[in-house]
N, C-alpha and C positions, 0 to 999 in steps of 0.2 A: 563527625567531631569526636575526638577521643575524650577520655574522662578528665584529663588535666585541662584541656581546652574548655570542656563543658563547664567545669567548676569555675574557671576564670570568667567565663561568659556570664554565668549566673551571679557572680559577685558584683557585676556592673549594675548599678541601681537604675530602675526605670522611672524614677521620680526625683524631684528636688523637694526637700522638706521646706515648705514655705513657712514663714514666721508671721503670718497675718495675725492681727490683733483680734482677739475674741471679744464679742460684745458682752455686756454684763449678763444678758439672758443666756448666751451660749456658755459662758463660764459657770453660771449657776446650774444650768442643765448638766454640765460635765461633772460638777462637784456632787450634785444630788443623785444623778442617775447612772453614771458610768459603772458604778459597782454592781448595778442590777443588770444592765443591758450590754456591757462591754465584756468580751471574753478575753482574758489575758493571753498573751503569746506564750507558748510553751513548746517543748519538743515531744509532746505526747499527742497521739491522734485523738481527735474529738469523737465523742459518742453522741451523734445527733439526737438519738432518742432520749438521752438523759437531758440534753440542753432544752429541747422543745417539748419534752414530755409527750411525744407522739412519734409516729413513724411516717409522717407525711414527706413528700419529696422535698429536697433541699436545693435551692438555687443560690449561687454566690455571685455578688456583684463586686467587681474589682474596680476600685476608684470611683466612689459614688459622689465625690465633690461635696456639694452642700446637702445632698440627700433628698431633694424635693421629689424627684421621680421615684426614687427608692421607696419612700413612704407611701406614695400613691399606689404603686404596684403591690406592695405588701397589704395595703388596706383592701384593695380590690380582689385579692386572691388569698383569703384566709386559710384555704386548704393547702397552701404551699408555704414552706418554711424558707426564710431568707437570712443570709449572712452578708453583711456589707463590710468590705475591707477598705480602709482609708487611713492615710497618715496625716491629713490636714485636720488639725484639732478643731478649728472653728466649724468645719463641716460635721465633725463628729458631735460637737455640742448641739448644733442645729438639729441633726437627725434624732438625737436623744430626746429633744423637745417634742418632735413629731411623734415619736414612739409613745411618749407619755400622754400627749394630748389625744391621740387617736386609739389608745389602749391596744397597741400592736404587739400582741404576745407572740407573733410569728416572725419577729425581726430582731436579730442581734448584730453587734458590731465587733470587729477586730481591728484595733488601731495598730497596724504594723505593716511591714513590707509584704505585699501580697505573695511574692514568689517564695519567701521563707514560710509564710503561712501554708501555702500549698504543699511545700516540701515536707514540712514537719508536723502539720496539724490535720491535714485533710487526707483521709484514707483513699487509696486508689478505688476506682469503680463505685464511687459513693454519691456523686453529685448529679442532679438531674439537669442542671443548666448553669451556664455562666453568662452574665451580662457584663459587657465591656463597652460602655457608652462614652464616646468622645475622649479616648485616652490621649495623653500628650503625644503629638505627632513627631516631636523631635525633628523639625524640618531640616536643620543643618546636617550636611553629610557626615561630618565628624561625630555627630551625636546619634546617628542611625542605630548604633549598637545598643542604645538605651531603649529602643522601641519594645514595647511589651509583645506585640503581635508579630513574633518571628521565632523561628526555630533556633535553639531547642526549647524555648519557653512555651511554644504552642504544643510541643510534645508533652511537657509536664502538665499543662492544663488538660489536654485530651486524656491523659492517663487517669485523671481524677474523675472523669465522667463515667457514669454507668452506661451500658449499651443503650443506644438511641437518645442519650442525653445530648444537649445542644450547647453550642457557643454562639451567642448573638452579639455581634460587634457592630458599632456605628461610628463613623468619623465624617468630618466635613473637610478633610484635607486630602485632596485627590491623589497626590503622590503616595501618601501613606495608605490610602484605600487600595491602590493597585499593588503596593508592596505587601500589605497584609493578606490580600486575597491570594496572592501567589504563595506566601508562606503557609497559610492555612491549607491551601490545596496540596502542598507538598508534605503535609503532616500525615504520616501513614495511617493513623487511627481515625482520621476525619474524612467525611464525605460531604460535599456541598449539596445542600438541599435544593439549590437553584443551579442554573447553567452558568451563572456568573454572580453579579451582585444580586442581593435579595430584594424582595419587595418590603416596604415598611410594614412592620408588624403592628396591627391596629391597636393592640393593647399597650404599646409603649408610649408613655406620656412624653410630650415635648420637653426638652431640657433647656436650661439657660444657655448652654453652649450651642445648642441647636439653633436657638433664636438668633444668637449672635452670628452664627454661620450663615443663616438665611439672609439676615440683614446685610451681610457682606457679599451676598450673591454667590455663596459657595454651594456646591452640590452636596447633598447629604447621601453618603454611600453606606449601605447596610450589607452585612455578611451573616449568613446563617448556616452553620455546619453541624453535622450530626456525628456522634461517635458510632463507629461501625465495629464489627468483630475484628479482632486481631487476625492477621493472615498467618 
């Protein structure tokens, strides 16, 4: 894909900005806490050590939804730093409340388009892992171009990983799972840790979307890829 095509492809949004109503609690959380725990979007690379006041590994979650699983993972792994990226403000408000209630000093939020955050704010070779849990599958064929897990977007994500860093993706939409597995496999910097779909990682909490998928009798598919040395 040439540069012009690549730029046009990246301009396509992978999300729809929902205008769901915030609860009073979510709005209060956002008003009171966003200044402390939300990192404003900018075109400057982040210095993780300055943000977290330590040099622990950094994991980024793209699209955390309402943030329930995000908060649990951060609470259970205080030795790891987390950044959650989400555009849905009610989810941001809810996760801010979880950060405050559980005193999670290892979790910050960026409320912006994840691809622009990666492009402009995240240094190459700096991230220990990416969590992408139940991204929008964009099931209609005319919307496939919006899917997050496809090249060149996976090339961008991989470039941000440090060596041996991982991408852990989960979906309950079988056609998207097959498509994403193919795209990740074709991403030059990545190597599948498994021979195909991955085993469930026991440390990952069940999400609301996962419960809905299981209730609908959909199969949960997991993918786990590692950043390898550039050839």
